[in-house]
C-alpha positions in Angstrom: 0.1 -0.1 -0.1 2.7 2.4 0.8 4.5 1.8 -2.7 1.5 2.1 -3.9 1.4 5.9 -2.1 4.3 6.6 -3.5 4.0 5.2 -7.3 1.5 7.8 -7.4 2.9 10.8 -5.5 6.0 10.7 -8.3 3.0 10.2 -10.9 1.4 13.6 -9.0 5.2 15.2 -9.0 5.3 14.4 -13.0 1.7 15.6 -13.5 3.2 19.2 -11.9 5.4 19.4 -13.9 4.1 18.9 -17.5 5.3 21.1 -19.5 2.0 21.8 -21.0 0.7 22.1 -18.1 2.6 24.9 -17.0 3.9 27.0 -19.8 1.5 29.7 -21.0 -1.5 29.9 -23.0 -0.2 32.2 -25.6 3.0 30.2 -26.8 1.0 27.9 -29.0 -0.3 31.1 -30.5 3.4 32.9 -31.0 5.0 29.8 -32.6 1.9 28.8 -34.7 2.3 32.5 -35.4 6.1 32.5 -36.0 5.6 29.5 -38.0 3.0 30.6 -40.4 5.0 34.3 -41.3 7.8 32.0 -42.2 5.8 29.9 -44.9 3.5 32.9 -45.7 7.4 35.0 -46.4 8.5 31.8 -48.4 5.3 31.7 -50.4 5.7 35.4 -51.3 9.5 35.0 -52.0 8.6 32.2 -54.8 5.9 33.8 -56.4 8.1 37.1 -57.1 6.8 39.9 -54.1 10.5 41.0 -53.1 11.1 41.6 -56.6 11.9 45.0 -57.4 10.8 45.2 -61.4 7.0 44.8 -60.0 3.5 46.4 -59.8 1.7 47.6 -57.3 -1.4 45.1 -58.2 1.3 41.8 -58.9 3.4 42.3 -55.2 -0.3 42.2 -53.9 -1.3 39.1 -55.6 2.3 37.4 -54.6 1.2 39.1 -50.6 -2.5 37.5 -51.1 -1.4 34.2 -52.5 1.0 34.0 -50.4 -1.0 34.4 -47.0 -4.0 32.3 -48.8 -2.4 29.7 -48.8 -0.7 29.8 -45.2 -4.2 30.2 -44.1 -5.5 27.5 -46.1 -2.6 24.8 -44.5 -2.7 25.7 -40.7 -6.3 26.2 -40.8 -6.2 22.4 -42.4 -4.4 21.0 -40.3 -6.2 22.1 -36.9 -9.7 21.3 -38.5 -8.1 17.3 -39.5 -6.3 17.6 -36.3 -10.1 18.4 -34.5 -11.7 16.3 -36.6 -9.1 12.9 -36.2 -10.0 14.0 -32.2 -13.8 13.8 -32.3 -13.0 10.2 -33.8 -13.5 11.0 -37.3 -10.5 8.8 -38.3 -11.2 5.9 -35.4 -12.1 3.7 -38.1 -10.0 3.7 -39.7 -7.0 3.7 -37.5 -8.7 0.5 -36.1 -8.6 -1.6 -39.4 -4.6 -0.5 -40.8 -3.8 -2.1 -36.6 -6.2 -4.5 -37.6 -4.7 -5.3 -40.4 -1.3 -5.4 -39.5 -1.5 -7.7 -36.4 -3.3 -9.9 -38.9 -0.8 -10.1 -40.9 1.8 -10.6 -37.6 -0.1 -12.9 -36.5 -0.4 -10.6 -32.9 -3.0 -10.6 -30.8 -5.6 -7.4 -31.4 -8.0 -5.7 -29.4 -10.9 -4.4 -29.6 -13.0 -1.9 -31.7 -14.2 -0.5 -28.7 -11.6 -0.9 -26.7 -9.3 0.9 -29.2 -12.0 3.3 -29.2 -11.6 3.6 -25.4 -8.1 4.3 -25.4 -7.5 6.8 -28.7 -10.7 8.7 -26.7 -8.9 9.8 -23.1 -7.2 12.3 -24.3 -8.3 14.6 -26.9 -5.8 16.8 -28.8 -6.0 20.7 -28.3 -6.2 22.3 -32.4 -8.7 25.1 -31.3 -5.3 27.8 -31.5 -4.5 26.7 -35.4 -8.0 27.3 -36.8 -7.3 31.3 -35.0 -4.4 31.3 -36.2 -5.2 30.0 -40.1 -8.0 32.2 -39.9 -6.4 35.4 -39.2 -3.9 34.2 -42.5 -7.1 34.3 -44.8 -8.2 37.7 -42.9 -5.0 39.0 -44.6 -5.7 37.1 -47.6 -8.6 39.2 -47.9 -7.3 42.5 -46.9 -3.9 42.3 -49.6 -7.2 40.8 -51.9 -9.2 44.4 -51.9 -6.3 46.2 -52.3 -4.8 43.7 -55.4 -8.4 44.5 -56.8 -8.3 48.5 -56.2 -4.8 49.3 -57.4 -4.9 46.6 -60.6 
């Protein structure tokens, strides 16, 4: 009994120092925004948005494209992560796992056990959708400016 109490105390201490719980809530927004800005600048550079010889409309079009692609990618990853957390892909994952276990002839768990195990923790991904929507809003602003200068 004393050993169980010591193990529970160790687990509690490990939970108390979990970085996900101690890090500030805005850190994941800031990191996602920084990655998004890097992606956006890469797409703008690929489209030639930094060239000196282009017109203002072409430059705004490149910035609009960069923001749009970045926003769709980040928001899409967030929505797919949310759908996965809600169990939209559980049957597909179970079928693949079952196929692999049948090939190698190992024991497999039932679908109910698999579903319970998968739903023990759901990923938090709302910040991805919000940051993606921010980039889509920027894309809309750049598109509006593009139509004015065209």
